[in-house]
KOLVEXFI-442326 format. One record per residue (C-alpha): z, x, y; residue number from 1; residue in three letters. Coordinates in steps of 0.25 Angstrom, whole numbers. Example, Ala and Ser with C-alpha at 12.3 -4.5 7.8 and 13.67 -1.06 7.14 Angstrom:
BEGIN
ATOM      z      x      y   nr  rest
ATOM     31     49    -18    1   ALA
ATOM     29     55     -4    2   SER
END
This chain:
BEGIN
ATOM      z      x      y   nr  rest
ATOM    125    246   -135    1   UNK
ATOM    129    241   -122    2   UNK
ATOM    124    228   -117    3   UNK
ATOM    124    224   -103    4   UNK
ATOM    128    210    -99    5   UNK
ATOM    121    208    -86    6   UNK
ATOM    120    194    -80    7   UNK
ATOM    106    191    -74    8   UNK
ATOM    105    184    -61    9   UNK
ATOM     94    181    -51   10   UNK
ATOM     87    193    -44   11   UNK
ATOM     85    193    -29   12   UNK
ATOM     70    190    -31   13   UNK
ATOM     72    178    -40   14   UNK
ATOM     81    172    -30   15   UNK
ATOM     72    175    -18   16   UNK
ATOM     60    168    -26   17   UNK
ATOM     69    156    -28   18   UNK
ATOM     73    155    -14   19   UNK
ATOM     58    157    -10   20   UNK
ATOM     54    145    -19   21   UNK
ATOM     65    136    -13   22   UNK
ATOM     61    140      1   23   UNK
ATOM     46    137     -2   24   UNK
ATOM     50    123     -8   25   UNK
ATOM     59    120      4   26   UNK
ATOM     48    124     14   27   UNK
ATOM     38    114      7   28   UNK
ATOM     48    102      5   29   UNK
ATOM     56    102     19   30   UNK
ATOM     44     99     27   31   UNK
ATOM     40     88     17   32   UNK
ATOM     54     83     18   33   UNK
ATOM     55     82     33   34   UNK
ATOM     41     75     33   35   UNK
ATOM     47     65     23   36   UNK
ATOM     59     62     32   37   UNK
ATOM     50     60     44   38   UNK
ATOM     41     51     36   39   UNK
ATOM     53     43     31   40   UNK
ATOM     57     41     45   41   UNK
ATOM     43     36     49   42   UNK
ATOM     42     26     37   43   UNK
ATOM     56     21     41   44   UNK
ATOM     52     18     55   45   UNK
ATOM     39     12     50   46   UNK
ATOM     46      3     41   47   UNK
ATOM     57     -1     51   48   UNK
ATOM     46     -4     61   49   UNK
ATOM     38    -13     51   50   UNK
ATOM     50    -21     47   51   UNK
ATOM     55    -23     61   52   UNK
ATOM     42    -27     66   53   UNK
ATOM     40    -37     55   54   UNK
ATOM     53    -43     58   55   UNK
ATOM     51    -43     73   56   UNK
ATOM     37    -50     70   57   UNK
ATOM     44    -60     61   58   UNK
ATOM     54    -63     72   59   UNK
ATOM     43    -65     82   60   UNK
ATOM     36    -74     73   61   UNK
ATOM     48    -83     71   62   UNK
ATOM     50    -83     86   63   UNK
ATOM     36    -87     89   64   UNK
ATOM     37    -98     78   65   UNK
ATOM     50   -103     83   66   UNK
ATOM     45   -103     98   67   UNK
ATOM     32   -111     94   68   UNK
ATOM     41   -121     86   69   UNK
ATOM     49   -123     99   70   UNK
ATOM     62   -116     94   71   UNK
ATOM     70   -105     99   72   UNK
ATOM     67    -93     90   73   UNK
ATOM     82    -89     89   74   UNK
ATOM     78    -74     93   75   UNK
ATOM     88    -74    104   76   UNK
ATOM     80    -75    117   77   UNK
ATOM     66    -72    122   78   UNK
ATOM     60    -60    116   79   UNK
ATOM     47    -59    123   80   UNK
ATOM     48    -54    137   81   UNK
ATOM     40    -43    145   82   UNK
ATOM     26    -37    143   83   UNK
ATOM     18    -34    131   84   UNK
ATOM     26    -25    122   85   UNK
ATOM     34    -19    134   86   UNK
ATOM     46    -27    131   87   UNK
ATOM     56    -18    123   88   UNK
ATOM     64    -25    113   89   UNK
ATOM     78    -19    110   90   UNK
ATOM     83    -16     96   91   UNK
ATOM     94    -26     99   92   UNK
ATOM     85    -37    103   93   UNK
ATOM     76    -34     91   94   UNK
ATOM     88    -34     82   95   UNK
ATOM     93    -47     88   96   UNK
ATOM     79    -54     85   97   UNK
ATOM     77    -48     71   98   UNK
ATOM     92    -50     66   99   UNK
ATOM     96    -63     74  100   UNK
ATOM    107    -67     64  101   UNK
ATOM    114    -64     51  102   UNK
ATOM    106    -74     43  103   UNK
ATOM     92    -72     47  104   UNK
ATOM     85    -59     52  105   UNK
ATOM     72    -52     52  106   UNK
ATOM     77    -39     48  107   UNK
ATOM     89    -33     41  108   UNK
ATOM     90    -21     50  109   UNK
ATOM     82    -19     63  110   UNK
ATOM     79     -5     65  111   UNK
ATOM     82      1     78  112   UNK
ATOM     78     16     75  113   UNK
ATOM     66     22     68  114   UNK
ATOM     66     33     58  115   UNK
ATOM     68     44     68  116   UNK
ATOM     80     36     74  117   UNK
ATOM     73     32     87  118   UNK
ATOM     74     18     92  119   UNK
ATOM     63      9     89  120   UNK
ATOM     56      2    101  121   UNK
ATOM     53    -13    101  122   UNK
ATOM     43    -19    110  123   UNK
ATOM     37    -33    112  124   UNK
ATOM     28    -42    120  125   UNK
ATOM     32    -54    128  126   UNK
ATOM     20    -62    122  127   UNK
ATOM     18    -64    108  128   UNK
ATOM      3    -66    111  129   UNK
ATOM      1    -52    115  130   UNK
ATOM     -7    -42    107  131   UNK
ATOM      6    -35    103  132   UNK
ATOM     19    -42    103  133   UNK
ATOM     30    -32     97  134   UNK
ATOM     30    -18     93  135   UNK
ATOM     40     -8     87  136   UNK
ATOM     39      7     91  137   UNK
ATOM     45     19     84  138   UNK
ATOM     45     33     91  139   UNK
ATOM     40     45     84  140   UNK
ATOM     51     54     78  141   UNK
ATOM     54     62     90  142   UNK
ATOM     57     49     98  143   UNK
ATOM     46     50    108  144   UNK
ATOM     35     40    110  145   UNK
ATOM     21     46    106  146   UNK
ATOM     12     34    107  147   UNK
ATOM     18     29    120  148   UNK
ATOM     30     21    123  149   UNK
ATOM     32      7    117  150   UNK
ATOM     27      1    131  151   UNK
ATOM     14      8    131  152   UNK
ATOM      1      6    123  153   UNK
ATOM      1     12    109  154   UNK
ATOM    -11     16    102  155   UNK
ATOM    -13     10     88  156   UNK
ATOM    -15     20     77  157   UNK
ATOM     -8     27     65  158   UNK
ATOM     -4     41     64  159   UNK
ATOM     -1     51     54  160   UNK
ATOM     11     48     46  161   UNK
ATOM     16     62     47  162   UNK
ATOM     16     61     62  163   UNK
ATOM     30     57     65  164   UNK
ATOM     28     59     80  165   UNK
ATOM     21     46     82  166   UNK
ATOM     27     32     86  167   UNK
ATOM     26     21     77  168   UNK
ATOM     23      7     82  169   UNK
ATOM     23     -7     76  170   UNK
ATOM     18    -19     83  171   UNK
ATOM     15    -33     79  172   UNK
ATOM     15    -31     64  173   UNK
ATOM      9    -18     62  174   UNK
ATOM     10     -3     66  175   UNK
ATOM      3      1     78  176   UNK
ATOM      6     16     77  177   UNK
ATOM     10     20     63  178   UNK
ATOM      9     32     53  179   UNK
ATOM     -3     30     44  180   UNK
ATOM     -5     42     35  181   UNK
ATOM     -6     57     34  182   UNK
ATOM    -20     60     37  183   UNK
ATOM    -30     57     48  184   UNK
END
């Protein structure tokens, strides 16, 4: 009796089914991965803004306390000049205030860019008795201003956390525009 020694491989149908299953899984996972990357950039921006704003508020509190005690605040000059929140604070100026020396600082690293690599905008008032004293602005992911420029009035509200085309604004200790959830 003659035995045939035949090696069995995959048929074309079996290979096509495996490729189709991998394609379906990839079609499901890739949009979720892209959304997760955008969400991570948004969360990083929010975290950086909260930390910077808190440090800036601490610096301001120290300056006001030192001024009321009749001392120089040591911040390197007059910070407040110009009209309400129309005074642009450069990154270099903010860095100088939040990291004044090697021994004492308000922040380890002062962020200059948001999660999408757009430069953060810093604004302030010349009067600490104003309704709003300081603000940080982050543009939406495409780099445009959707809520108006930092020198204009901005509506206070939360937006869908999956809407990455919205500006994020932190002012005087809380978020004025922020991602708040997934449903309306």
